[in-house]
C-alpha positions, 0 to 999 in steps of 0.5 A, a space after each residue: 883779568 888779574 895781572 901782577 906787576 913786576 919791578 921791570 913793568 913798573 919802571 916801564 910804566 914811568 918810562 912810557 908815560 914820560 914819552 907821552 903815553 897816557 895812563 889809559 893807553 899803558 893800562 890797555 897795553 899791559 891789561 891793567 887798570 888805569 889806577 894801578 898804572 897811574 899810582 906807580 907812575 906818580 910814586 916814581 915821579 915823587 921819588 919814592 921808587 917802584 919797589 913793592 910796599 908789601 914785604 910779602 916774602 918776609 911776612 910769609 917766612 915768619 911762621 917757621 922761625 920758632 920750629 926746628 930748622 929741619 921742619 922747613 926742608 922736610 915740608 918742601 921735600 914732601 910737597 915736591 915729591 907729592 904735588 897734590 898733597 895738602 897741608 894736612 897730609 904733609 903734617 901727618 907725614 911730617 910727624 912720621 919723620 924719624 929726624 923730627 921725632 920729639 920735635 914740635 910740629 907746626 899746624 896745618 895752617 902754618 904749613 899752608 902759609 909757609 908753602 904760599 911764599 913759593 909761587 909754584 905751590 900757590 893755587 892758580 887763580 881762574 880768569 874771571 868771565 866777562 860780566 854781561 853789561 846792562 841790557 839795552 831795552 829794545 824800542 822797535 820790532 826785530 830789534 831784539 829776539 830772545 832765545 831759549 830752550 825747554 828740555 825733555 818734552 815727553 811724547 806718547 811714542 816714548 821719546 822726548 823732544 827739546 823745544 827751541 823758542 825765539 820771541 820778538 820782545 817789542 813785537 810780542 810774537 813767537 818768531 819760531 818754535 821748533 823741536 829736535 829729538 832728545 832721546 828716550 823719555 825719562 832720560 836726561 835730554 842731551 844738550 842742544 848743539 850749536 848747529 841745532 841753535 843755528 838752524 832754529 835761528 835760520 828758520 826764524 830768519 827765513 820765516 820773517 825774511 829779516 835779521 834782527 839787530 840783537 839776539 838775547 840768551 842766557 849763559 848756557 854753554 851752547 850760547 857762550 862756549 866753555 863755561 867760565 872762559 871769556 873766549 867767545 863761543 861759536 854761536 856768538 861768532 856766528 851772530 857777529 859774522 851776520 852783523 847781529 849783536 849777542 846779549 846775555 842776561 845776568 846768571 840767575 836772572 831769568 826775568 831778564 829773558 822774561 818774554 821767551 820764558 813766558 812764551 814756553 808756557 803760552 805755546 805748551 798750554 796752547 798745543 796741549 797733548 795733541 802730539 804723539 810723535 816729534 813730527 806731529 808736535 812740529 806740525 802742531 807748533 807751526 799751526 800754533 805760531 801762525 794762529 798766535 801771531 795772526 788770529 788770536 787776540 793777545 793779552 800782551 800789553 802792547 797788543 791791546 787785545 789785537 793779534 800781534 801782527 795787527 798791533 805791530 804791522 812792522 813785523 811783516 816788513 824787513 828792518 833794512 836787513 832782509 834775509 834769504 837762505 840762499 844769500 846767507 854766505 854773502 851776508 856773513 862777513 868773516 872780517 867782522 869776526 876778525 875785527 871783533 876777536 882783535 879787540 879781546 885779550 885772553 889769559 891762559 896757563 901753559 900745560 906741562 906739554 907746553 900747550 894752551 887751549 883756546 876755543 874748545 876742549 880739543 883746540 890746543 896750541 903749542 907755546 913751548 915747553 919752556 913756558 910750561 906752568 906759567 901764564 901767557 896772554 893771547 891775542 888774535 892778529 887779523 892780518 894773518 889770522 894767527 893767535 899771538 902769545 905774550 908773557 904778562 910781564 912783557 906784553 910787547 914781546 911776542 913769544 910765539 904764534 899759531 894759525 887759528 883753527 875753527 874760525 873759518 866760514 864753514 866752521 862758524 856757519 855750517 855752510 860750505 862756500 861754493 855750494 848751495 846754501 842750507 835751506 831749513 827743513 821748516 814749512 813756511 806758515 805764510 809768505 810775508 812778502 806777498 801777505 799770503 797765509 798758508 
């Protein structure tokens, strides 16, 4: 997140550091790097002041000094009357101005540099999404499950289905294979919803009677929320509430999700063309998961030619976090979600109506028309579950707060507190606790 410092902020850096605050604490408070804060503090310590060393305004105003004095006001008038016009369109209209007839016009590039000296005409820089950190290589079963989808599998009845796959990295076994309807064959399949992804994971939790430590996915919107927005998606917050970490691979690096990517082909080759309806396909998948896990020798490196469950018997043992569907609401801890959100800060641009969007396309919160067009910082206050707004120049001064929406237990889990928990519509392949195969 890029935050431009002001003269008042730089003076405040030196004042806070003189009181004993560390560079790291000041940087975290203002959303800046430690090096930026340290540089301005040392500059003032050495008596060099806190004025910017780059004379931007003077440099950017130079281009029109060699043109008629009416050119500059004419450019500003055209741009303010037509905010969506670029330099080329402004230059075209500028040449048609009778007052400038016979005057030498500036180039489109010069007009662009001239307009850039006013913040109102600069293009807003987008907040960069948080880059995923290095992936942690799992060393035990049920430590990391990979999840992915294969879209638009055609069926003989003219429909198509989306295949959901979950695979254990160390156990080298398919945790769950599940299909959901995806409309008519030949059409673009609809995206998998967060509710469908949750149900697939629940089916895996129920079948193996345990929760994994982490779930690894790619960066599809169903997993991470709005593309390019660092605010965590509903799928991530669902995992956080259950105490499960969410890892995302680097964009364009499907090899980091290699286990589940390879699982698609293994399962699809195994079932072949044996299904004509989605119900038949789901039944075939159930049998395939059981046979691949318990009966057929695996070519995976860690299985040494044995079935995965034989090579990794710990797959049948809960990893200290047993799961039953009727206990999910008790396992889901909303305080975990609040603590996670409280560590994050987001930047938003206030719309013309004084609103910002947080957590989805239709989740708008009012900051006030006085801040329209400007940027605000957003933080989550877990004490009263409110979003709190600050100006980047004064990150200590609160300018407003709104109750958070869509962050309750029912919204994040799809389950209603006080009612019987959701039980996935998935036939059990085997009873793990008793070691009985169906």
